[in-house]
C-alpha positions in Angstrom: -22.8 -2.4 -41.8 -19.5 -1.8 -40.2 -18.2 -4.2 -37.6 -18.7 -3.0 -34.0 -15.3 -2.0 -32.0 -16.2 -4.5 -29.2 -17.3 -7.8 -31.0 -17.1 -11.2 -29.7 -13.6 -11.6 -30.7 -12.3 -8.4 -29.0 -8.5 -8.8 -28.0 -8.6 -12.5 -29.2 -5.9 -12.3 -32.0 -5.8 -16.0 -33.0 -7.9 -19.0 -33.7 -6.5 -20.7 -30.5 -7.2 -17.5 -28.4 -10.8 -17.6 -29.6 -11.2 -21.3 -29.0 -9.9 -21.0 -25.3 -12.1 -17.9 -24.6 -15.3 -19.0 -26.3 -15.2 -22.6 -25.4 -13.6 -22.3 -21.8 -13.6 -18.9 -20.2 -16.6 -17.0 -21.6 -19.4 -18.7 -19.6 -17.4 -19.3 -16.3 -18.9 -17.5 -13.3 -17.5 -14.8 -11.4 -15.8 -15.1 -8.0 -15.1 -11.5 -6.8 -13.1 -11.9 -3.7 -11.9 -8.2 -3.4 -14.0 -5.1 -4.3 -15.3 -2.1 -2.6 -19.0 -2.2 -3.5 -21.3 -0.7 -0.9 -23.1 -3.5 0.7 -25.9 -1.3 1.7 -27.1 -1.0 -1.8 -27.1 -4.7 -2.3 -29.0 -5.2 0.9 -31.8 -2.8 -0.4 -31.5 -3.9 -4.0 -30.9 -0.3 -5.0 -32.3 0.8 -8.3 -30.1 3.6 -10.0 -31.9 6.5 -11.5 -29.4 7.0 -14.3 -26.0 5.7 -15.6 -24.1 8.7 -14.1 -25.0 7.4 -10.6 -23.8 4.0 -11.2 -20.8 4.9 -13.5 -19.3 8.2 -12.2 -20.3 8.6 -8.6 -17.1 7.6 -6.6 -15.1 6.4 -9.7 -11.8 8.3 -9.3 -10.3 6.6 -12.4 -12.8 8.5 -14.6 -12.4 11.7 -12.4 -8.7 11.7 -13.1 -9.2 11.4 -16.7 -11.7 14.0 -17.0 -9.6 16.5 -14.9 -6.6 15.7 -17.2 -8.9 16.4 -20.2 -9.5 20.0 -18.8 -13.0 19.3 -17.1 -13.9 21.4 -14.2 -14.3 19.7 -10.7 -17.9 20.5 -10.5 -18.5 17.9 -13.3 -16.4 15.4 -11.5 -17.4 15.6 -7.7 -19.2 18.8 -7.6 -22.9 19.9 -8.1 -23.5 19.8 -11.7 -26.5 17.8 -13.0 -26.1 13.9 -13.7 -26.7 14.6 -17.2 -24.1 17.3 -17.5 -21.6 15.0 -15.8 -22.2 12.2 -18.1 -21.9 14.6 -21.1 -18.5 15.7 -19.8 -17.5 12.2 -19.4 -18.7 11.3 -23.0 -16.6 14.4 -24.3 -13.6 12.8 -22.4 -13.9 9.1 -23.6 -12.5 9.9 -27.3 -9.3 11.2 -25.6 -8.9 8.0 -23.5 -7.7 5.9 -26.4 -5.0 3.4 -25.2 -6.0 4.0 -21.6 -7.9 1.0 -20.2 -10.9 3.3 -19.6 -11.6 3.3 -23.3 -11.9 -0.6 -23.3 -13.7 -0.7 -19.9 -16.2 1.9 -21.0 -17.2 0.1 -24.2 -17.2 -3.4 -22.7 -19.5 -2.1 -20.0 -21.8 -0.6 -22.5 -21.9 -3.7 -24.5 -22.0 -6.4 -21.9 -24.5 -4.6 -19.7 -26.6 -2.7 -22.1 -25.9 -4.4 -25.5 -24.8 -1.1 -26.8 -21.9 -1.2 -29.4 -21.9 2.3 -30.5 -18.7 4.3 -29.4 -19.5 6.9 -26.7 -18.6 10.5 -27.7 -20.2 13.9 -27.7 -22.4 13.0 -30.7 -23.7 9.6 -29.0 -23.9 11.0 -25.6 -27.6 11.7 -25.4 -28.8 8.7 -27.2 -26.5 6.5 -24.9 -27.4 8.2 -21.8 -31.3 7.9 -22.4 -31.1 4.3 -23.5 -29.1 3.2 -20.5 -31.3 5.0 -18.3 -34.3 3.5 -19.8 -33.0 0.0 -19.1 -31.9 0.9 -15.6 -35.4 1.3 -14.6 -36.2 -2.4 -15.2 -36.2 -4.9 -12.4 -33.5 -6.9 -14.0 -31.1 -3.9 -13.7 -31.3 -3.5 -10.1 -28.2 -4.0 -8.1 -29.0 -7.6 -7.4 -30.1 -8.0 -11.0 -26.8 -6.7 -12.2 -24.9 -9.2 -10.1 -27.0 -12.0 -11.5 -26.6 -10.7 -15.0 -22.9 -10.9 -14.7 -23.1 -14.5 -13.4 -21.5 -13.3 -10.1 -21.3 -16.2 -7.5 -19.6 -14.2 -4.7 -18.5 -10.7 -3.7 -16.4 -9.6 -0.9 -16.6 -6.0 0.1 -14.2 -4.4 2.2 -15.2 -3.2 5.6 -13.3 -1.9 8.9 -13.7 -3.5 12.3 -16.2 -0.8 13.3 -18.8 -2.0 10.8 -21.9 -3.7 12.4 -22.3 -5.8 9.2 -26.1 -5.1 9.2 -26.2 -4.9 5.6 -24.4 -8.2 5.1 -26.7 -9.9 7.6 -29.8 -8.6 5.6 -28.5 -9.9 2.3 -27.9 -13.3 4.1 -31.3 -13.4 5.8 -32.8 -12.8 2.2 -31.2 -15.9 0.9 -29.9 -13.8 -2.2 -28.4 -16.3 -4.6 -25.1 -14.3 -4.9 -23.2 -14.6 -1.7 -21.8 -11.3 -0.2 -19.3 -11.5 2.5 -17.1 -8.8 4.4 -13.3 -8.8 4.1 -11.8 -7.5 7.4 -9.7 -4.5 6.9 -8.1 -3.3 10.3 -5.2 -1.2 8.9 -6.6 2.0 10.5 -5.1 0.5 13.8 -1.7 1.2 12.2 -2.4 4.9 11.4 0.0 6.1 14.0 1.2 9.2 11.9 -2.0 11.0 13.2 -2.3 10.5 16.9 -5.7 12.3 17.2 -7.2 10.2 14.4 -5.9 6.8 15.8 -7.2 7.6 19.3 -10.6 8.6 18.0 -10.7 5.4 16.1 -9.5 3.3 19.1 -12.4 4.8 21.1 -14.9 3.7 18.4 -13.2 0.3 18.3 -13.8 0.0 22.1 -17.4 1.1 21.7 -17.9 -1.6 18.9 -16.2 -4.3 21.1 -18.0 -3.1 24.2 -14.8 -2.9 26.2 -12.2 -0.5 27.5 -8.9 0.0 25.8 -6.2 1.3 27.9 -3.3 -1.0 27.1 -1.9 -2.6 24.0 -3.2 -5.9 25.1 -6.7 -4.3 25.4 -6.4 -3.1 21.9 -5.6 -6.6 20.6 -8.3 -8.0 22.5 -10.8 -5.5 21.0 -9.6 -6.3 17.6 -9.9 -9.9 18.2 -13.5 -9.4 19.3 -14.3 -7.8 16.0 -12.3 -10.2 14.0 -14.5 -13.0 15.7 -17.5 -11.1 14.9 -16.7 -10.9 11.3 -16.0 -14.6 11.3 -19.4 -15.5 12.7 -20.8 -13.5 9.8 -19.0 -15.6 7.1 -15.8 -13.5 6.8 -12.9 -15.7 5.9 -10.1 -13.2 4.7 -8.4 -9.8 5.8 -7.1 -7.1 3.8 -4.3 -4.4 4.6 -3.6 -1.3 2.5 -0.1 -0.5 3.3 2.8 1.4 1.9 5.0 -1.7 2.7 5.1 -4.5 5.0 6.5 -3.6 8.7 8.8 -6.0 10.3 10.8 -3.9 12.9 12.3 -5.6 15.8 10.5 -4.7 19.1 10.0 -5.9 22.6 6.6 -6.2 24.3 7.7 -3.6 26.9 8.6 -1.2 24.2 5.3 -1.6 22.6 3.5 -1.1 25.9 5.3 2.2 26.5 4.5 3.4 22.8 0.8 2.5 23.4 0.7 4.6 26.5 2.2 7.5 24.7 -0.5 7.1 22.0 -3.3 7.1 24.6 -1.6 10.2 26.2 -1.6 11.8 22.6 2.2 12.1 22.7 4.0 12.3 19.3 5.9 9.2 18.4 9.2 9.3 16.6 9.7 7.4 13.4 11.4 4.3 15.2 8.4 4.0 17.5 6.0 4.4 14.6 7.6 1.4 12.9 7.7 -0.8 16.0 4.0 -0.1 16.7 3.1 -0.8 13.0 5.0 -4.0 13.0 3.6 -5.3 16.2 0.0 -4.5 15.2 0.4 -6.2 11.7 2.1 -9.1 13.1 -0.6 -9.7 15.8 -3.4 -9.3 13.2 -1.7 -11.9 11.0 -1.6 -14.2 13.8 -5.4 -13.7 14.2 -6.0 -14.6 10.4 -3.8 -17.7 10.9 -5.4 -19.0 13.9 -9.0 -18.4 12.3 -7.9 -20.0 9.0 -8.4 -16.9 7.0 -6.6 -15.8 3.9 -4.3 -12.5 4.6 -4.2 -10.1 1.7 -1.5 -7.3 1.5 -1.9 -4.3 -0.8 1.4 -2.7 -0.9 3.0 0.4 -2.6 0.2 3.1 -2.9 1.3 6.8 -2.2 -1.9 8.2 -1.2 -3.4 11.7 -0.9 -0.6 13.6 -2.7 -2.5 16.8 -3.4 -3.0 18.4 0.0 -5.4 21.0 -1.3 -7.8 18.6 -2.9 -7.4 16.2 -0.1 -8.6 18.8 2.3 -11.6 19.6 0.0 -12.6 16.1 -1.0 -11.1 13.7 1.4 -9.4 10.3 0.4 -10.0 8.0 -2.6 -10.9 10.7 -4.9 -8.3 10.4 -7.6 -4.9 11.9 -6.0 -3.0 8.8 -5.3 0.0 7.3 -7.3 2.5 4.5 -7.5 4.9 4.7 -4.5 8.7 3.9 -4.7 8.9 2.0 -1.4 11.4 -0.6 -0.6 9.4 -3.8 -0.5 11.6 -6.9 -0.4 13.5 -7.1 3.0 10.7 -6.2 5.4 8.2 -8.2 3.5 10.4 -11.4 3.6 11.1 -10.8 7.2 7.4 -10.4 8.0 6.3 -13.4 6.3 9.3 -15.5 7.8 8.4 -14.4 11.3 5.1 -16.1 10.8 6.4 -19.0 8.9 9.1 -19.8 11.4 6.3 -20.3 14.1 4.0 -22.2 11.6 1.5 -19.4 11.7 1.7 -18.0 8.2 -1.7 -17.9 6.8 -2.8 -18.3 3.1 -1.6 -15.1 1.8 -2.1 -12.9 -1.2 0.5 -10.2 -2.2 -0.4 -7.2 -4.4 2.3 -4.7 -5.5 1.5 -1.3 -7.0 5.0 -0.5 -8.4 5.6 -2.6 -11.5 9.2 -2.6 -10.7 8.4 -5.0 -8.0 6.7 -7.6 -10.2 9.6 -10.1 -10.2 10.2 -9.5 -6.6 6.5 -10.6 -5.7 6.6 -13.5 -8.0 9.8 -14.8 -6.4 8.7 -13.9 -2.9 5.7 -16.2 -3.0 7.8 -19.3 -3.8 9.8 -18.7 -0.7 7.0 -19.6 1.7 4.9 -22.4 -0.3 4.9 -25.3 2.1 2.8 -27.8 0.2 -0.3 -27.6 2.4 -2.4 -26.0 -0.2 -2.0 -25.4 -3.9 -0.7 -21.9 -4.4 -0.9 -21.3 -0.7 1.1 -17.7 -1.1 -0.4 -16.1 -4.1 0.8 -13.0 -6.1 -2.4 -11.2 -6.6 -3.8 -9.9 -9.8 -2.4 -6.8 -11.5 -3.9 -4.0 -9.2 -5.2 -0.4 -9.6 -2.7 1.4 -11.9 -1.5 -1.9 -13.2 -4.8 -3.5 -14.4 -4.3 -2.3 -17.9 -3.8 -4.8 -20.8 0.0 -4.2 -20.7 0.0 -4.5 -17.0 -2.0 -7.8 -16.8 0.1 -9.3 -19.6 3.3 -8.4 -17.7 1.8 -9.9 -14.6 0.9 -13.0 -16.3 4.3 -13.5 -17.9 6.3 -12.9 -14.7 4.0 -15.3 -12.9 4.3 -17.9 -15.7 8.0 -17.4 -15.6 8.7 -17.6 -12.0 5.8 -19.5 -10.4 2.7 -21.5 -11.5 0.1 -19.6 -13.6 -2.2 -22.6 -13.4 -2.5 -22.1 -9.7 -3.3 -18.4 -9.9 -6.6 -17.3 -8.1 -7.5 -14.9 -10.9 -9.0 -11.4 -11.4 -10.8 -9.1 -8.9 -12.8 -5.8 -9.8 -11.3 -3.8 -6.8 -14.0 -1.4 -7.7 -16.9 0.7 -6.2 -19.0 0.4 -9.4 -21.7 -2.4 -10.0 -20.8 -2.0 -13.8 -17.2 -3.1 -13.4 -17.6 -6.8 -13.6 -16.5 -6.7 -17.4 -13.2 -6.3 -16.0 -13.2 -10.1 -15.4 -14.2 -10.4 -19.2 -11.3 -8.1 -20.1 -8.9 -10.2 -18.1 -10.1 -13.4 -19.5 -9.8 -12.3 -23.1 -6.2 -11.1 -22.2 -5.3 -14.5 -20.6 -6.7 -16.5 -23.5 -5.0 -14.3 -26.1 -1.6 -14.8 -24.2 -1.9 -18.6 -24.0 -3.3 -18.7 -27.5 -0.4 -16.8 -29.0 1.9 -19.4 -27.4 -0.1 -22.2 -29.1 0.1 -20.5 -32.5 3.8 -20.1 -32.0 4.6 -23.7 -31.1 5.6 -22.7 -27.6 2.6 -24.8 -26.1 0.8 -27.8 -27.2 -2.5 -27.3 -29.1 -4.0 -29.5 -26.2 -7.3 -27.6 -25.4 -8.3 -30.2 -22.8 -5.2 -29.3 -20.7 -5.0 -25.6 -21.5 -8.7 -25.1 -21.2 -9.0 -26.6 -18.0 -6.2 -24.2 -16.7 -8.1 -21.3 -18.1 -11.2 -22.4 -16.3 -9.3 -22.8 -13.1 -7.7 -19.3 -13.2 -11.2 -17.7 -14.3 -13.1 -19.3 -11.3 -12.2 -22.8 -9.9 -8.9 -21.8 -8.1 -10.4 -19.0 -6.2 -13.4 -21.0 -5.2 -11.1 -23.8 -4.0 -8.7 -21.3 -2.2 -11.2 -19.5 -0.1 -13.3 -21.4 2.4 -16.5 -19.4 1.6 -19.7 -21.1 0.8 -21.3 -20.2 -2.6 -24.7 -21.5 -4.2 
């Protein structure tokens, strides 16, 4: 019988790598501090009818690949049946070789369902039926899947308008996997669309039970929601930005700009930058005062296809890496907080690989000894969470910072089957360190290096974030 493609030693290309993975990394729990899982499905312990629903609904990675392979939109986001959508994905999978989707797909089949056959047109029906049968079992419910993957904590990403009722329900149930919200207020910066921003501010006023007429009112309303999230276990924020904003401004300028916003007057580019800088700075102060971790996801160029954006909306597979200048404004923003001793623990994520070394060195500028790895360069994100992208990230971090203090991988996913990405990362990490052992670049000291691997897999994140786990 031929050896399965995904076997126990997948990616592990040396004896040292295999020792590090199997003896130290493999059994570590998962601390997934950034994802986009829908908390509602966890709250009601949803049972998926079939693998298409858990695998293809909302997964713009797969949609992009299918479109590129010539698959019509009705099989991606349209009204084709779930079986037909799965068949089209299965037809696409053999064409994804050397794309991480090929590895992810087969890791998820093996780690979730124990299926080691390669997915393709000839195995689609067999695999579809086998997965669907298992998904009807109690242990394959949403909560069952989280326990199956040994997840200890999940942080979903929610805006200030969210009432967190689903998170409250999960907490009331005493579910053994902790599920917290991460506070994402970046819609408050969406000043390019004055109509949208005003509508959002009105909704924020309702959520905070207050009036918002001035910029101070806006900050007070955001603070109320920030406090509310904190009362419900939130200990981190998240911002999805093209770049950090650090334009000089005066309070009177911001007050006047906000009046123009509420009067639905268009702002020029200078006014937009001043407003964004003020909101970002004030929100960062809230994070600092609350003792939260601030996450900055930088560099995405979103919604590039106007026709498809109008048809499908955001987060549907039409974003790309942006070439925004990151360094100067980011340094100025972080320094403005640090100079007042108000810089919170911060995680920086870049989407353009050209910024790898910039980010790795930026973190070192603001370490202050108050906590190990206070300023983190976050895991390889979105278009960079490939084998090559993660290796480049780990190498740059090793060269320019302290790999041993890295808080590790996140899924950044909307799928409950995406947790094998942690396994993928752990295999890549162990293989990289194992190669150095084999080459004589690191000592064959498994007690030392194994402890570092365990820390990166779980312990560093657990210690970095002040969130309770079981």
